[in-house]
C-alpha positions in Angstrom: 96.7 -21.4 -10.3 94.6 -18.6 -8.8 92.8 -16.1 -10.9 93.9 -12.5 -10.1 91.6 -10.3 -8.2 92.0 -7.7 -10.9 89.7 -9.9 -13.0 86.9 -9.8 -10.5 85.1 -6.9 -12.3 85.1 -8.9 -15.5 84.1 -12.2 -13.8 81.5 -10.4 -11.5 79.0 -13.2 -11.2 81.5 -15.5 -9.4 84.2 -15.0 -6.7 87.6 -15.3 -8.4 88.8 -17.2 -5.4 86.3 -20.0 -6.2 86.9 -20.2 -10.0 88.9 -23.1 -11.5 90.9 -22.4 -14.7 89.9 -25.8 -16.1 86.4 -26.4 -14.8 85.3 -22.8 -15.3 87.1 -22.0 -18.6 83.9 -21.6 -20.6 82.7 -18.8 -18.3 86.2 -17.2 -17.9 87.1 -17.2 -21.6 83.7 -15.8 -22.8 83.6 -13.1 -20.0 87.1 -11.9 -20.8 86.5 -11.9 -24.5 83.3 -9.8 -24.0 84.2 -7.5 -21.2 88.0 -7.7 -20.7 90.5 -5.0 -21.4 93.6 -5.6 -23.6 95.5 -6.4 -20.4 92.9 -9.0 -19.5 93.1 -10.5 -23.0 96.9 -10.8 -22.6 96.3 -12.7 -19.3 93.8 -14.9 -21.1 96.2 -15.9 -23.8 99.0 -16.5 -21.3 96.8 -19.0 -19.5 94.8 -20.6 -22.4 96.1 -21.5 -25.8 94.6 -19.8 -28.9 93.3 -23.2 -29.9 91.5 -23.6 -26.6 90.1 -20.0 -26.6 88.9 -20.5 -30.2 87.3 -23.8 -29.3 85.4 -22.3 -26.5 84.4 -19.3 -28.6 83.0 -21.6 -31.3 80.6 -23.0 -28.7 78.0 -20.2 -29.0 77.4 -18.0 -26.0 74.5 -15.5 -26.5 75.9 -12.6 -24.5 78.1 -10.6 -27.0 77.2 -7.1 -28.1 77.3 -7.0 -32.0 80.5 -5.0 -32.3 82.3 -7.1 -29.7 81.3 -10.4 -31.4 82.7 -9.3 -34.7 85.9 -7.8 -33.2 86.6 -11.0 -31.3 85.7 -13.3 -34.3 87.5 -11.4 -37.0 90.4 -9.7 -35.2 91.3 -11.4 -31.9 90.7 -14.9 -33.1 91.1 -14.3 -36.9 88.0 -16.3 -37.9 87.1 -14.0 -40.8 86.6 -16.9 -43.1 84.4 -18.9 -40.8 80.6 -18.2 -41.1 79.0 -18.1 -37.6 75.4 -17.4 -37.0 75.2 -14.0 -35.3 72.0 -15.0 -33.6 73.8 -17.6 -31.6 76.1 -15.0 -30.1 74.7 -11.5 -30.2 72.3 -10.3 -27.6 70.0 -7.4 -28.0 70.1 -6.3 -24.4 73.0 -4.0 -25.1 71.8 -0.6 -26.2 72.2 3.1 -25.5 72.9 3.9 -21.9 70.1 6.0 -20.5 70.8 8.7 -18.0 68.9 8.5 -14.8 66.9 11.7 -13.9 64.9 12.7 -10.9 61.7 11.6 -12.7 63.0 8.4 -14.4 65.2 7.8 -17.4 66.3 10.1 -20.2 67.8 9.2 -23.5 70.2 12.2 -23.4 
């Protein structure tokens, strides 16, 4: 099964034509959980079982913004009662977006 081109923006570091649903599931699942829209999440759960998505999520992937990590953990996957180490998932690279100005960056 081919991955739809509409997911290319979420799976930006690979060409969707070259991705394999089985071999690349770790990358596909985490990218969609982190960056996907609700429509992308519906596609994800049509192609992977909740058990498979949860299993992949439980293998730490340090690329989640803090709020996305907790939303996925507690609401999408209903893992509220499972204690996961935030440091294994949450990256600090996500911060306020800085506006580019003629002389550099502004925090406005």
